[in-house]
Each structure stands twice: as C-alpha cells, then as structure tokens.
C-alpha positions as CSV (number, residue, x, y, z in Angstrom):
1,M,28.9,-2.4,44.6
2,F,30.4,-0.4,41.7
3,K,30.0,3.4,41.6
4,T,29.7,3.2,37.8
5,P,27.9,0.5,35.8
6,I,29.9,-2.0,33.8
7,D,28.3,-3.3,30.5
8,L,29.4,-6.9,30.4
9,I,27.7,-10.3,29.9
10,P,26.1,-11.7,33.1
11,P,27.4,-15.0,34.4
12,F,24.2,-17.1,34.4
13,T,21.9,-17.6,31.5
14,N,18.1,-17.8,31.7
15,N,18.4,-21.5,30.7
16,F,20.4,-22.2,33.8
17,I,18.0,-20.2,36.1
18,T,15.0,-22.1,34.7
19,Q,16.6,-25.6,35.0
20,H,17.9,-25.3,38.5
21,A,14.9,-24.4,40.6
22,A,16.5,-25.6,43.8
23,V,19.2,-22.8,43.8
24,R,17.4,-20.4,41.5
25,N,16.9,-17.6,44.0
26,E,20.5,-17.8,45.2
27,L,21.9,-17.8,41.7
28,N,19.6,-15.1,40.5
29,T,21.3,-12.7,42.9
30,D,24.8,-14.3,42.9
31,R,27.3,-12.4,40.8
32,T,30.5,-13.6,42.2
33,L,31.8,-15.1,38.9
34,F,31.0,-11.9,37.2
35,M,32.8,-9.7,39.6
36,T,35.7,-12.1,40.1
37,L,36.5,-12.5,36.4
38,I,36.2,-8.8,35.8
39,L,38.7,-8.0,38.6
40,L,41.1,-10.7,37.6
41,L,41.0,-10.2,33.8
42,Y,40.2,-6.5,33.1
43,N,43.9,-5.4,33.0
44,R,45.0,-8.6,31.2
45,V,42.4,-8.7,28.3
46,E,41.5,-5.9,26.1
47,N,37.7,-5.5,25.3
48,L,37.0,-8.2,27.8
49,A,33.7,-10.2,27.4
50,L,32.4,-13.0,29.7
51,E,30.1,-16.0,29.2
52,S,28.9,-18.8,31.3
53,T,26.4,-21.6,30.7
54,I,25.1,-24.4,32.9
55,T,23.4,-27.2,30.9
56,R,21.6,-30.3,32.0
57,G,20.6,-33.4,30.1
58,Q,22.9,-32.7,27.2
59,S,26.0,-34.5,26.0
60,I,29.2,-33.6,27.6
61,E,30.7,-32.2,24.4
62,S,28.2,-29.4,24.4
63,V,30.8,-26.7,25.3
64,P,30.4,-23.8,22.9
65,Y,33.3,-23.4,20.5
66,N,34.5,-19.8,20.9
67,T,36.7,-18.0,18.3
68,N,36.7,-14.6,19.9
69,P,40.0,-14.1,21.8
70,N,38.4,-11.6,24.1
71,V,35.6,-13.9,25.4
72,Y,36.4,-15.9,28.5
73,S,33.8,-18.6,29.5
74,F,32.8,-21.0,32.3
75,H,30.6,-24.0,31.5
76,W,29.0,-26.5,33.8
77,V,27.7,-29.7,32.3
78,E,25.5,-31.9,34.5
79,T,26.7,-35.5,33.9
80,D,28.6,-38.1,35.9
81,S,30.4,-39.5,32.8
82,N,34.2,-39.1,32.3
83,P,34.4,-36.6,29.5
84,D,37.9,-37.7,28.1
85,E,36.9,-40.1,25.4
86,T,34.0,-38.1,24.2
87,L,35.9,-34.8,24.1
88,K,38.8,-36.3,22.2
89,Q,36.4,-37.0,19.3
90,I,35.7,-33.2,19.0
91,K,38.0,-31.9,16.2
92,N,37.2,-28.2,16.9
93,F,39.2,-28.1,20.1
94,K,42.9,-28.1,19.5
95,E,43.8,-28.9,23.1
96,I,41.9,-30.3,26.1
97,V,43.7,-30.1,29.5
98,P,42.6,-31.8,32.7
99,E,43.2,-30.5,36.3
100,P,43.7,-33.7,38.3
101,M,45.0,-32.0,41.5
102,I,41.9,-29.7,41.8
103,E,39.7,-32.7,41.0
104,K,41.3,-34.7,43.8
105,Y,40.8,-31.8,46.3
106,L,37.1,-31.4,45.3
107,K,36.5,-35.1,45.6
108,E,37.9,-35.1,49.1
109,K,35.9,-31.9,50.1
110,F,32.5,-32.7,48.6
111,G,32.7,-36.5,48.2
112,Q,31.6,-36.0,44.6
113,T,33.5,-36.5,41.3
114,I,34.0,-33.2,39.4
115,Y,35.8,-33.4,36.1
116,I,37.6,-30.2,35.1
117,R,38.6,-29.7,31.5
118,K,40.4,-26.6,30.1
119,F,40.3,-25.5,26.5
120,P,43.3,-23.1,26.3
121,E,42.8,-22.0,22.7
122,E,39.1,-21.1,23.3
123,N,39.7,-19.4,26.7
124,A,37.2,-21.8,28.2
125,V,36.9,-24.1,31.2
126,A,34.2,-26.8,31.7
127,F,33.1,-28.7,34.8
128,Y,31.4,-32.1,34.5
129,T,29.4,-33.4,37.5
130,N,26.0,-34.6,38.5
131,H,25.1,-31.9,41.0
132,I,25.8,-28.2,41.5
133,T,25.7,-26.1,44.7
134,I,26.6,-22.5,45.4
135,D,29.5,-23.5,47.6
136,M,30.9,-25.7,44.9
137,W,30.5,-22.9,42.3
138,H,32.3,-20.4,44.5
139,L,35.1,-22.8,45.2
140,L,35.7,-23.5,41.6
141,Q,35.8,-19.8,40.9
142,S,38.7,-19.4,43.4
143,F,40.9,-21.4,41.0
144,T,40.3,-19.0,38.1
145,S,44.0,-18.2,37.7
146,R,44.6,-21.9,37.0
147,Y,42.2,-22.2,34.1
148,F,43.4,-19.6,31.6
149,K,46.8,-19.3,29.9
150,I,46.6,-15.5,30.2
151,F,47.7,-16.0,33.8
152,D,50.9,-17.7,32.5
153,E,51.8,-14.6,30.7
154,K,50.7,-12.2,33.5
155,P,50.8,-14.2,36.8
156,I,48.3,-13.4,39.5
157,T,49.4,-10.9,42.1
158,N,49.4,-11.3,45.9
159,E,46.5,-8.9,46.1
160,E,44.5,-10.9,43.5
161,K,45.4,-14.1,45.4
162,E,43.9,-12.7,48.6
163,F,40.8,-11.7,46.7
164,A,40.4,-15.2,45.2
165,R,40.7,-16.8,48.6
166,T,37.8,-14.8,49.9
167,L,35.5,-16.9,47.6
168,I,35.9,-19.9,49.9
169,L,35.0,-18.1,53.1
170,R,31.7,-18.8,54.9
171,T,30.5,-15.2,54.7
172,P,30.8,-12.6,51.9
173,N,32.1,-9.7,54.1
174,E,35.8,-10.1,53.2
175,Y,34.9,-10.7,49.5
176,T,33.0,-7.5,49.5
177,R,35.7,-5.6,51.2
178,Q,38.3,-6.8,48.8
179,I,36.2,-5.8,45.8
180,Q,35.8,-2.4,47.3
181,I,39.6,-2.1,47.6
182,L,40.3,-3.3,44.1
183,T,37.6,-1.2,42.5
184,E,38.8,2.0,44.2
185,A,42.1,1.6,42.3
186,E,42.6,4.4,39.7
187,E,43.5,1.8,37.0
188,F,40.1,0.1,37.5
189,K,38.2,3.3,37.5
190,T,39.8,4.2,34.2
191,Y,38.8,0.8,32.8
192,C,35.2,1.3,33.9
193,L,35.1,4.8,32.5
194,K,36.4,3.6,29.1
195,K,33.9,0.8,29.0
196,M,31.1,3.2,29.8
197,L,32.2,5.8,27.3
198,N,32.8,3.3,24.6
199,S,29.3,2.0,25.1
200,F,28.0,5.6,25.2
201,E,29.8,6.7,22.0
202,K,28.8,3.5,20.2
203,S,25.2,4.1,21.2
204,I,25.3,7.7,20.0
205,F,26.9,6.7,16.7
206,T,24.4,3.9,16.2
207,R,21.5,6.4,16.6
208,K,23.2,8.9,14.4
209,I,23.8,6.3,11.7
210,Q,20.2,5.1,11.9
211,T,19.0,8.8,11.6
212,A,21.3,9.3,8.6
213,K,20.1,6.0,7.0
214,N,16.5,7.2,7.4
215,E,17.4,10.5,5.8
216,V,19.0,8.8,2.9
217,A,16.0,6.5,2.5
218,T,13.6,9.5,2.6
219,L,15.7,11.4,0.0
220,E,15.9,8.4,-2.3
221,S,12.2,7.9,-2.1
222,K,11.7,11.6,-3.0
223,M,14.2,11.2,-5.8
224,D,12.3,8.2,-7.2
225,N,9.0,10.1,-6.9
226,Y,10.5,13.2,-8.7
227,L,12.0,11.0,-11.4
228,S,8.6,9.3,-12.0
229,Q,7.0,12.8,-12.2
230,Y,9.8,14.0,-14.5
231,R,9.2,11.0,-16.9
232,A,5.5,11.7,-17.0
233,L,6.2,15.4,-17.6
234,V,8.5,14.5,-20.5
235,Q,5.8,12.5,-22.1
236,Q,3.2,15.2,-21.6
237,H,5.6,17.8,-22.9
238,F,6.2,15.7,-26.0
239,T,2.4,15.3,-26.6
240,A,1.9,19.0,-26.1
241,K,4.6,19.9,-28.6
242,I,3.0,17.6,-31.2
243,F,-0.4,19.2,-30.5
244,L,1.1,22.6,-30.8
245,E,2.8,21.8,-34.1
246,G,-0.5,20.5,-35.4
247,L,-2.4,23.6,-34.4
248,M,0.3,25.9,-35.9
249,S,0.1,23.9,-39.1
250,A,-3.7,24.0,-39.2
251,S,-3.7,27.7,-38.4
252,S,-1.4,28.7,-41.3
253,G,-3.5,30.2,-44.0
254,V,-6.7,29.9,-41.9
255,E,-8.1,33.0,-43.6
256,E,-8.2,31.2,-46.9
257,K,-9.7,28.0,-45.4
258,T,-13.5,28.2,-45.3
259,E,-14.4,24.5,-44.5
260,L,-16.1,25.3,-41.2
261,Q,-17.8,28.4,-42.6
262,E,-19.1,26.4,-45.6
263,Y,-20.2,23.6,-43.3
264,L,-22.2,25.8,-41.0
265,I,-23.7,27.8,-43.8
266,N,-24.8,24.9,-46.0
267,N,-25.7,22.3,-43.4
268,K,-29.5,22.0,-43.6
269,N,-29.7,20.3,-40.1
270,L,-28.5,23.5,-38.5
271,A,-30.4,26.7,-37.8
272,N,-29.8,29.9,-35.9
273,V,-26.1,29.5,-36.0
274,S,-24.1,32.2,-34.1
275,V,-20.7,32.5,-32.5
276,T,-19.7,34.2,-29.2
277,D,-16.0,34.3,-28.3
278,S,-15.0,30.6,-28.6
279,H,-18.6,29.3,-28.5
280,I,-20.6,28.1,-31.5
281,H,-24.4,28.2,-30.9
282,F,-26.9,26.4,-33.1
283,V,-30.2,24.5,-33.2
284,V,-30.1,21.0,-34.6
285,K,-33.1,20.1,-36.7
286,T,-33.3,16.4,-37.6
287,Y,-35.4,13.3,-37.6
288,L,-35.8,10.8,-34.7
289,I,-34.1,7.5,-35.3
290,P,-35.8,4.8,-33.2
291,Y,-33.0,2.7,-31.7
292,L,-34.6,0.9,-28.7
293,T,-37.4,-0.7,-30.8
294,E,-37.4,-3.9,-28.8
295,S,-38.0,-2.0,-25.5
296,W,-40.8,0.0,-27.1
297,E,-42.5,-3.2,-28.4
298,N,-42.3,-4.7,-25.0
299,M,-44.0,-1.6,-23.5
300,D,-46.7,-1.7,-26.2
301,N,-47.5,-5.4,-25.6
302,R,-47.9,-4.8,-21.8
303,G,-50.1,-1.8,-22.6
304,A,-49.4,0.0,-19.2
305,I,-47.8,3.0,-21.0
306,Y,-51.1,4.1,-22.4
307,S,-52.5,4.9,-19.0
308,N,-50.3,7.9,-18.7
309,F,-52.2,10.0,-21.2
310,S,-55.6,10.5,-19.5
311,D,-55.0,14.3,-19.6
312,I,-54.9,14.3,-23.4
313,A,-58.4,15.1,-24.7
314,G,-60.3,14.1,-27.8
315,E,-59.2,11.7,-30.5
316,L,-55.5,12.1,-29.5
317,G,-56.2,10.7,-26.1
318,E,-58.0,7.5,-27.3
319,R,-56.0,4.4,-26.6
320,D,-56.3,2.9,-30.1
321,N,-55.3,6.1,-31.7
322,L,-52.3,6.5,-29.4
323,R,-51.1,2.9,-30.1
324,L,-51.5,3.5,-33.8
325,L,-49.5,6.7,-33.8
326,F,-46.7,5.6,-31.4
327,N,-46.1,2.3,-33.2
328,A,-45.9,4.1,-36.5
329,I,-43.0,6.2,-35.0
330,F,-41.2,4.0,-32.5
331,S,-41.6,0.4,-33.7
332,S,-39.1,-1.5,-35.8
333,S,-41.5,-1.3,-38.7
334,H,-42.2,2.4,-38.3
335,C,-43.6,4.3,-41.3
336,L,-43.6,7.9,-40.0
337,K,-40.7,10.2,-39.3
338,L,-40.7,12.6,-36.3
339,R,-39.0,15.9,-36.5
340,I,-36.9,16.6,-33.4
341,C,-34.6,19.4,-32.3
342,A,-32.2,20.7,-29.6
343,H,-30.2,23.9,-29.0
344,I,-26.5,23.1,-28.7
345,D,-23.6,25.3,-27.3
346,L,-20.0,24.1,-28.2
347,D,-17.1,25.8,-26.5
348,Y,-14.4,25.3,-29.2
349,L,-11.5,26.6,-26.9
350,G,-12.8,25.1,-23.6
351,S,-13.6,21.8,-25.2
352,S,-17.1,21.5,-23.6
353,V,-20.6,21.0,-24.8
354,Q,-24.0,21.7,-23.3
355,S,-27.7,22.0,-24.3
356,N,-29.6,25.2,-23.6
357,R,-32.5,24.0,-21.5
358,S,-34.1,27.5,-21.4
359,Y,-34.1,28.0,-25.1
360,D,-37.4,29.3,-26.7
361,Y,-38.4,26.5,-29.2
362,S,-41.5,28.4,-30.3
363,K,-39.5,29.5,-33.3
364,F,-39.6,25.8,-34.4
365,P,-43.3,24.8,-34.1
366,D,-42.8,21.8,-36.4
367,Y,-40.2,20.2,-34.2
368,I,-40.3,18.4,-30.8
369,P,-37.4,19.3,-28.5
370,N,-35.3,16.3,-27.5
371,A,-36.4,15.8,-23.8
372,H,-33.3,14.1,-22.7
373,L,-31.1,17.1,-23.7
374,Q,-33.7,19.7,-22.8
375,K,-34.3,18.4,-19.2
376,H,-31.0,16.8,-18.3
377,N,-28.3,18.3,-20.5
378,C,-27.1,14.7,-21.1
379,F,-25.4,13.7,-24.3
380,G,-25.0,10.0,-23.3
381,Q,-22.2,8.1,-25.0
382,N,-21.8,10.9,-27.5
383,G,-20.6,13.4,-24.9
384,P,-17.0,12.1,-24.6
385,D,-16.7,11.9,-28.4
386,I,-17.8,15.5,-28.8
387,I,-15.2,16.7,-26.3
388,E,-12.5,14.6,-27.9
389,Q,-13.2,16.1,-31.3
390,L,-13.0,19.6,-29.9
391,K,-9.7,18.8,-28.2
392,M,-8.4,17.5,-31.5
393,G,-9.4,20.8,-33.2
394,D,-12.2,19.3,-35.2
395,P,-15.3,21.3,-34.7
396,I,-17.1,19.8,-37.7
397,G,-16.6,16.3,-36.2
398,A,-17.9,17.6,-32.8
399,I,-21.0,19.1,-34.5
400,E,-21.7,15.8,-36.3
401,C,-21.5,13.9,-33.0
402,A,-24.0,16.5,-31.5
403,I,-26.4,16.0,-34.4
404,N,-26.2,12.2,-34.0
405,C,-27.0,12.7,-30.3
406,V,-30.1,14.7,-31.0
407,K,-31.5,12.0,-33.2
408,H,-32.1,9.6,-30.4
409,I,-34.5,9.4,-27.5
410,N,-34.2,6.9,-24.7
411,V,-37.5,5.1,-24.3
412,D,-36.3,3.2,-21.2
413,E,-36.2,6.5,-19.3
414,L,-39.9,6.2,-19.0
415,N,-41.0,8.8,-16.4
416,A,-37.9,11.0,-16.5
417,T,-37.8,11.5,-20.3
418,F,-40.0,9.4,-22.5
419,I,-43.5,10.1,-21.1
420,P,-43.0,14.0,-21.1
421,F,-41.6,13.7,-24.6
422,L,-44.7,11.9,-25.8
423,K,-47.0,14.4,-24.2
424,N,-45.1,17.3,-25.9
425,L,-45.7,15.4,-29.2
426,L,-49.4,15.0,-28.6
427,R,-49.8,18.7,-27.7
428,C,-47.9,19.8,-30.8
429,T,-50.0,21.8,-33.3
430,G,-47.3,22.1,-35.9
431,K,-46.5,19.7,-38.7
432,C,-43.9,17.6,-36.8
433,I,-44.6,14.3,-38.6
434,V,-43.5,13.4,-42.1
435,T,-44.8,10.5,-44.1
436,E,-42.8,8.2,-46.5
437,D,-44.2,10.2,-49.4
438,N,-43.1,13.5,-47.6
439,Q,-46.4,14.7,-46.5
440,E,-46.1,17.0,-43.5
441,L,-48.7,16.3,-40.8
442,T,-49.8,17.3,-37.3
443,P,-50.2,14.4,-34.8
444,L,-54.0,14.4,-35.2
445,E,-53.6,14.4,-39.0
446,A,-51.1,11.6,-38.7
447,I,-53.6,9.5,-36.8
448,N,-56.2,10.0,-39.5
449,Y,-53.6,9.3,-42.2
450,L,-52.8,6.0,-40.4
451,K,-56.5,5.0,-40.1
452,E,-56.9,5.5,-43.9
453,K,-53.8,3.4,-44.5
454,K,-55.1,0.8,-42.1
455,N,-58.3,0.6,-44.1
456,E,-56.0,-0.2,-47.1
457,N,-54.7,-3.2,-45.2
458,N,-51.6,-1.4,-43.8
459,P,-49.9,-3.6,-41.2
460,F,-49.7,-0.8,-38.6
461,G,-52.4,-0.7,-36.1
C-alpha cells in the first residue's frame, strides 16, 4: 500500500492473535488501525509510536500505564463488567473519561454493551466488552478523533473525516482509495522519508558504535596483556641486574683468586682434568655408596637375580660366590667398598652437564664405570642441582653435586642398568674392591677374602 516502508509498532500483539482463534486469520492481515492512526496522527505527533493490546480473562484495570507522550494506544479488555468503580481505584490514571453517546450508538447497532473509557493523560483508550468482531473493531476506529485530546488542539479536517467514514463501509475499496490519496501528499511522503532515514541513520550509528566498542575492548585487552608482560620484564630485568652485579663483583680480581684452580688440582676424586672454552672435563673417581639396600635385600631373598650370570665362568659365576660378593658390596651391612667412576663434562657458561658415554675407561682399570651415567647420561635428582649451581656461578658446587651423583647406582633399574653394571664388575681384572683394612682386591680375590672371613664367623655369606 505504501511505496516506502514505515517502521512503527503493529496494531495487534501475538497475545491477541493466539487468544482469538475465531478471527485470527482476519486480524492477522487486518492493518486498518495501524494505517488509520498513522494517517490521522503523523502530522500532529512528533516521533509517533503506536500500541494496541487485546486481553482476555484479565481484570478490567489491566490497561498499561504509559508515560511516553508520543505513544498512542488502543486496548480491548474482554469483560462484561462496568469498569467505572474498578478503574476509579487505580491511582496511576489522573483522569478517566467515558463516551456515553458512542456507547449508546454501539448498543443500538450491535445489541451489545461496550464500555469506552479514555485516559487523556496517557493518550490511551480502552474498550470493555464480552465479545469482539472485525466490524466492531473497524467501527470503533472510525471514532479515533474523539478519543485523543490532540484532536482538540488540532481538529480533524474534512478530508480526514471522509477517510474515517470509510471504515464503516461494507467493502475496503473506498478505504484503500482514500489511503492512496492521503499517502500521495507531499507532506506524508516527507514524513515517511524522515522515519526511514532516522531508522537508517540510527542503525548505521548503532553498528558503528558497536564496532568502536569492540575496537576499544580489543585495545584494552592488548594493553592489559602488554602491561602484564611489562611487569614480568621489570622483575626479570631486576633479577638480571642483581645477577650482573654479582658476576662483576666476583670477577674483580679474578686473576688473584685461585679457589677453583686449587680445588681442581688438589681434589683426589678428580682425574684427567682439562678445560676447553667454557667446558671443564674431568673423571670422577670415588667409592659406591649403597643407598637402596632394602631393594637389594629383597632381590637377594627372592634369588632370581642370580640367574642372570650364567655367562660368567669359573668361581665368579657360582651362585654362592656371587651372593657372598654382592651382599658384601650392596647390603646394609656391607664390608667392601667398590671403586666407581664416570667422565663428566660441565659447560660453565652454557649451564649444562653431561656424561661422556664414549670415554675410554681403560686408563682406569681399577674402577667400574657408573652404568647409569655411561648408558643413559642421566644425573637423576642431582641434574637440576648441578645446573642451578652453574647458573649461580658456583662451579665447585656443581662439581661436588656431580661427584655425589657418580657415587650411586640404581639397583631398581635391573635390566637397564644394574645387571650390566654387575657383569662389568665380575669381568674386571683390576683391583676395584677395597676392604675395611684398605686391601685392594680383584673381584675373585674379594670372594676368597670373604670366604676366609666367613670361616672366621663373619656374618656375611
């Protein structure tokens, strides 16, 4: 009907459409109230907005209280009660005005009581009856100029009167023709264009505002992230400065300080010491310290471990001799000390440590290489401590940690480490075992030594 769309509130709510199934299809397509109010009010009310509700089974005072001067509303309340006494109790409405003349006319026409109550301050009108029809609805619309005080200020024109009368005709042809005439007026076209452009500009600004909000939120998130990074960098910078000052203090007069030199030269646990760039290379020579004695004693009691040495010939391979030797080295009441060794490479500047697994240990025939370091380059729990000492600029502390690491062998790593270690021990021809009275013995000599001690009621065996 209109050449340009008009963005206003439709006249019938979904609530009404649902509750009035008998006239649903007609009312769903009927827009007479909508068109009529627009054409009668658009040049009288700035920023016009429309509302209409039809309620059923609710109290007659259920007319919405409106405070927006631009909203004009129609309400139909299905009830056969006279609304006067009830509505007088509602304090929100400043004024309630009846329309007895129109009520009388409708009573005569439809044989049905319809109460009309106007609410001038709220720009609202309500109809109270027990039944609604399309004809009745259209007829009530034709009296629109009687319902709102805006028509007292700007009376209805002759053209508008003719338009209103078309609502009571039996066919919509004249109503449609009158709408076409009124909407072709330049004033109405201008009104429609303004409504359309206002909606268009508002939509554009709404989208622009949302885009701008998103941009602000994104930047604020980045700022928070950068601030968090900055705080972390400040702390790191502070720590680095403290470390730098410590290094500068330690380096002053380093030519005169010989602590590391003296340590490396005089430490009897170290051999073949050399340096390359920032690396310190050395072989640790020390004694094994049994530290998993309970695990070993459980293995010994089960006895299954001794089945792994069938390839060891002679007296060394005999079960009783093996048990005698191993208990003297690994049990909690051990009486023999085992010489053990490992080649270590410390990177003083790079703060790293590793064991040289390809090192030629033939230069140390009286020592058994630590199988855990030699095979797996694993320093266990000592590894982080060694690296921490290097980072703190304490190479002596790092070397002490490395020596401590070489002293232990993990008997629980049976097939990976411990069994190969024991076989290296049994094949050793050097004097890798030391007694409590400092005798140096080969493994076979140690077995004979233990047998002699056993004959003297030694508890080992």
